C-alpha positions as CSV (number, residue, x, y, z in Angstrom):
1,X,-22.1,2.6,-3.3
2,X,-19.6,4.8,-1.3
3,X,-15.9,4.4,-1.0
4,X,-16.2,3.5,2.6
5,X,-18.8,1.0,2.1
6,X,-17.0,-0.7,-0.6
7,X,-13.7,-0.7,1.8
8,X,-15.7,-2.4,4.4
9,X,-17.3,-4.9,2.1
10,X,-13.9,-5.9,0.4
11,X,-12.0,-5.7,3.7
12,X,-14.4,-7.9,5.8
13,X,-14.8,-10.6,3.0
14,X,-10.8,-10.4,2.8
15,X,-10.3,-10.9,6.5
16,X,-12.9,-13.5,6.9
17,X,-11.8,-15.4,3.8
18,X,-8.2,-15.3,5.0
19,X,-9.1,-16.9,8.4
20,X,-11.4,-19.5,6.8
21,X,-8.9,-20.6,4.3
22,X,-6.3,-21.2,7.1
23,X,-8.7,-22.7,9.3
24,X,-9.6,-25.1,6.4
25,X,-6.0,-26.1,5.7
26,X,-5.4,-26.6,9.5
27,X,-8.9,-28.8,9.6
28,X,-7.6,-30.6,6.4
29,X,-4.4,-31.6,8.7
30,X,-6.4,-32.5,11.7
31,X,-8.5,-34.9,9.5
32,X,-5.5,-36.4,8.0
33,X,-6.8,-35.3,4.6
34,X,-3.2,-33.4,4.4
35,X,0.2,-34.6,5.5
36,X,2.8,-32.6,7.2
37,X,4.5,-31.8,3.9
38,X,1.3,-30.3,2.5
39,X,0.8,-28.3,5.4
40,X,4.2,-27.3,5.6
41,X,4.1,-26.2,2.1
42,X,0.4,-24.5,1.9
43,X,0.6,-22.3,5.2
44,X,3.9,-20.5,4.1
45,X,2.5,-19.6,0.7
46,X,-1.0,-18.4,2.0
47,X,0.0,-16.8,5.2
48,X,2.0,-14.0,4.0
49,X,-0.1,-12.9,1.3
50,X,-3.4,-12.9,3.0
51,X,-1.4,-11.1,6.1
52,X,-0.6,-8.2,3.9
53,X,-4.2,-7.8,2.9
54,X,-5.5,-8.3,6.5
55,X,-3.1,-5.8,7.9
56,X,-4.0,-3.1,5.9
57,X,-7.6,-4.0,6.2
58,X,-7.6,-4.0,10.0
59,X,-5.1,-0.9,10.1
60,X,-7.8,1.1,8.3
61,X,-10.7,-0.1,10.3
62,X,-8.8,0.7,13.6
63,X,-7.8,4.1,12.3
64,X,-11.5,5.0,11.4
65,X,-13.1,3.4,14.3
66,X,-14.8,7.0,15.4
67,X,-16.2,7.7,11.8
68,X,-19.7,7.1,12.2
69,X,-21.1,9.2,9.3
70,X,-20.1,8.1,5.8
71,X,-19.0,11.2,4.0
72,X,-16.7,9.4,1.3
73,X,-17.3,9.8,-2.4
74,X,-19.5,7.7,-4.4
75,X,-17.7,5.0,-6.7
76,X,-19.1,4.3,-10.0
77,X,-20.7,0.6,-10.4
78,X,-17.7,-0.7,-12.6
79,X,-15.3,0.0,-9.9
80,X,-17.3,-1.3,-7.3
81,X,-18.1,-4.7,-9.2
82,X,-14.4,-5.3,-10.3
83,X,-13.2,-4.3,-6.6
84,X,-15.7,-7.0,-5.2
85,X,-15.6,-9.5,-8.3
86,X,-11.8,-10.0,-8.3
87,X,-11.1,-10.8,-4.7
88,X,-14.1,-13.4,-4.8
89,X,-12.7,-15.1,-7.6
90,X,-9.3,-14.9,-6.0
91,X,-10.5,-16.5,-2.8
92,X,-12.6,-19.0,-4.7
93,X,-9.5,-20.2,-6.7
94,X,-7.3,-20.7,-3.6
95,X,-9.9,-22.4,-2.1
96,X,-10.4,-25.0,-5.0
97,X,-6.8,-25.5,-4.9
98,X,-6.7,-26.5,-1.6
99,X,-10.1,-28.5,-1.7
100,X,-8.8,-30.2,-4.9
101,X,-5.7,-31.3,-2.9
102,X,-7.8,-32.8,0.1
103,X,-10.1,-34.7,-2.3
104,X,-7.4,-36.1,-5.1
105,X,-3.9,-35.2,-4.0
106,X,-1.2,-34.3,-6.4
107,X,2.3,-34.0,-5.5
108,X,3.5,-31.3,-2.9
109,X,5.4,-29.9,-5.4
110,X,2.4,-29.6,-8.0
111,X,0.2,-28.1,-5.2
112,X,2.8,-25.5,-4.3
113,X,3.2,-24.4,-7.8
114,X,-0.6,-24.3,-8.2
115,X,-0.9,-22.2,-5.0
116,X,2.0,-19.8,-6.1
117,X,0.5,-19.5,-9.7
118,X,-3.1,-18.5,-8.2
119,X,-1.5,-15.9,-6.1
120,X,0.8,-14.6,-8.9
121,X,-1.9,-14.3,-11.3
122,X,-4.5,-12.3,-9.2
123,X,-1.7,-10.5,-7.1
124,X,-1.3,-7.5,-9.6
125,X,-5.0,-7.1,-9.8
126,X,-5.6,-7.4,-5.9
127,X,-2.6,-5.1,-5.4
128,X,-4.2,-2.6,-7.6
129,X,-7.5,-2.6,-5.8
130,X,-5.8,-2.4,-2.2
131,X,-3.6,0.2,-3.1
132,X,-6.6,2.4,-4.3
133,X,-8.8,1.5,-1.2
134,X,-6.4,0.9,1.4
135,X,-3.7,3.7,1.6
136,X,-1.4,1.6,4.0
137,X,-1.5,-1.6,1.8
138,X,2.0,-0.7,0.6
139,X,3.7,-0.5,4.0
140,X,1.8,-3.7,5.0
141,X,3.5,-5.5,2.0
142,X,6.8,-4.1,2.7
143,X,6.4,-5.0,6.4
144,X,5.4,-8.7,5.4
145,X,8.3,-8.9,3.1
146,X,10.7,-7.7,5.7
147,X,9.6,-10.3,8.3
148,X,9.1,-13.3,6.0
149,X,12.1,-12.7,3.5
150,X,13.6,-16.2,3.2
151,X,16.9,-14.8,1.9
152,X,17.9,-12.9,4.9
153,X,20.0,-15.4,6.6
154,X,21.5,-12.9,9.0
155,X,20.1,-11.2,12.2
156,X,18.3,-8.0,11.8
157,X,18.8,-4.9,13.9
158,X,15.7,-2.3,14.3
159,X,16.6,1.2,14.7
160,X,14.6,4.5,14.7
161,X,15.9,7.5,12.4
162,X,15.3,11.2,13.4
163,X,12.0,11.2,11.4
164,X,10.7,8.1,13.7
165,X,10.9,5.6,10.8
166,X,11.7,2.3,11.6
167,X,14.7,0.7,9.5
168,X,16.1,-2.9,9.6
169,X,19.6,-3.5,9.1
170,X,21.0,-6.7,8.1
171,X,24.1,-7.8,10.2
């Protein structure tokens, strides 16, 4: 498998899974399987993490929209397998946690802890995979943390430096 084929497979899988899990959570609320508190806990945990992955993937797809011929290097089978297996297990785990909550609910706090643990356990592995496949992944994480930082209570001001880098200053 080539690097571009692997990027495409991992990327599409993560983006499609991202939206499927979000829609499943919203669907569980619409079907009244989740109450408002469960929805309010699950989406703020699930959305930022997936948004980081999806942002890097979508940005890569858009930047390479004119590349038709795949001239990327071959990837060995072990790296290909791990790059596909770990995201698949992660998505399955998050889905099962959400599904379990819809079938046999636990407390909202326990649900939040399970989601957080699931994301934390796989975060290191997924981060390593995504940094290797998608060069803009670290910037996407930084951007998401900047926009979703719950500790920033003041207002923010955007400014551009001479190098055209955007900086955010807390007031």
